[in-house]
N, C-alpha and C positions, 0 to 999 in steps of 0.2 A: 237745868235741874240737877240737884245734887244726887249722888249715889250713896245710899245708906246700906249698912251691913246688918243683917239679921242672923241671929244664932238660934239654931234648933235646940229646944230644951231637952229633947229626947236623946239625940246622938251628938250634940255639940257641932254639927255641921254649920258652916257659915255660907250665907248667900248674899249677893249684892242685888239691890233693887233700886232702880231709878225712879224717884218720886219728887213731886213739887215740894217746895219748902213748907207750904201751907198744909200739906197732907198730914193726917195723924199717923202715928206709928201703927203698923199692922200687928195684930195679936196672933194670927194664925197664918202660916204660909206652907206651901208644899216644899219640903226639904229636898234639896238636890242630892243629898248623900243617902238618906234612908228612903226617899220617894213617897213619903206620907205627908198628909196635912197635919201639922203638929203645932202646938203653942211655940211661940218664938219671942225673942226680945231683941230690941234694936240696940246695937252696940254704939258706944261713943267712938267716933272716928277722929282721925288726926286733922281733919279739915281739908279743904281744897288747897291746891298748890299750883304754881305756875311751872309747867314742864318745858324745859328747853331741850329740844331734840335736834339732832343733826350735827353738823360740823362746828356750829357755834355762830352766834350772831355777831360777835366782835369782829369777825373777818370782813363783814360787809360794812361795819360802822367805822372802823379805824383801819384805813388802808396803809400799806407799807409805802415807803418812799419810792421804791422801784415801781410799784403799781402806779403811783401818781405820775412819775416820769413817762411811763408807757402810755398812760391815758392822755397826757398832754400831747405827746407825739401823734397819737391817733386822731385827736381832735384837730390838730393843725393840718394833718394830711387829708382830713375829710372836708375841709373848708372848700367852698366853691372856687373854681379857678379864677374867676374874675376878681375875687378879693385878693388872691395871691399876687396877681399882676399889679394891682394898685399899690400893694405894699412894696414891691421891688422898685417902682419908679421913684 
């Protein structure tokens, strides 16, 4: 469900409201700034966006060469011992 912004016509306070897309725009809401139920108008928003938070997705998608070497060593070390003996013969 998208978040819509409504502006109080009395004090110009802005309030966010979570509504289904199919819902009609509200005509009156309780303003968070002045505390009264007043006429309001829905503002035109910038639209939804994808938010990437954290240290970055590229770090897990594109590994460095040193990481690949270390991962290969770990994989070889974690193989069952029976496979390691067969390879040495």
